[in-house]
C-alpha positions in Angstrom: 0.0 0.0 0.0 1.3 3.5 -0.8 0.8 6.6 1.3 1.1 10.3 0.6 2.6 12.5 3.2 0.1 15.0 4.7 0.7 18.6 3.8 1.5 20.6 6.9 2.5 24.2 6.5 5.8 25.1 8.3 7.9 28.1 8.7 11.4 28.2 7.2 14.4 30.5 7.8 17.5 30.6 5.5 20.4 30.7 8.0 23.0 33.4 7.4 25.3 32.3 10.2 23.8 34.7 12.8 23.6 33.4 16.4 20.0 34.6 16.6 17.2 34.1 14.0 14.2 36.4 14.2 11.0 34.3 14.9 12.8 31.1 15.8 12.2 30.0 19.4 15.2 30.4 21.7 17.2 27.2 22.4 16.6 25.7 18.9 19.8 27.1 17.4 23.0 26.8 19.5 26.7 26.3 19.4 27.3 28.7 16.5 31.0 29.1 15.4 33.1 29.8 12.4 33.5 26.8 10.1 36.9 25.5 9.1 35.7 25.7 5.5 34.4 29.3 5.6 31.0 30.6 6.8 29.5 29.3 10.0 28.3 26.0 11.5 25.8 25.7 14.3 23.6 23.1 15.9 19.8 22.7 15.8 18.0 20.8 18.6 15.8 18.3 16.9 13.8 15.2 17.9 16.7 13.0 16.7 19.3 15.1 18.6 21.5 17.9 17.5 21.8 18.5 13.8 24.6 20.5 12.1 23.6 23.5 10.1 25.8 25.4 7.7 25.5 28.9 6.3 22.8 28.9 3.6 21.0 25.9 5.0 17.4 26.2 6.1 15.7 25.8 9.5 12.2 24.3 9.1 9.4 23.8 11.6 7.5 23.4 13.7 6.4 19.9 12.7 3.6 17.9 14.2 5.5 17.4 17.4 6.7 21.0 17.6 10.1 20.0 16.3 12.5 21.9 14.0 15.0 20.4 11.6 17.7 21.4 9.0 17.3 21.1 5.3 20.4 21.7 3.1 20.4 24.6 0.8 20.5 22.3 -2.2 17.5 20.2 -1.1 15.3 22.9 0.2 14.2 24.4 -3.2 13.5 20.9 -4.5 11.2 19.9 -1.7 9.6 23.1 -0.4 7.6 25.8 -2.1 5.8 28.9 -0.7 2.4 28.2 0.9 -0.5 30.5 0.3 -3.5 30.0 2.7 -6.9 30.6 1.4 
């Protein structure tokens, strides 16, 4: 049997390396530092534990459990599009 994922509108923020993200709950983004490869790297508190985020990646959420997660800058435009409520 096949299933289709339910559409749940979420917020998304493209991360520019800043230690604070306007509109993102405090405590989600932490441990921001300069990356050895240029730009910045941080950690996002997710249901699966901390996830690395790099400059240009996206923070997405909240999901059905109130969680947030990271989507890479190359995957985000392939899997998300703007949502217009009616």
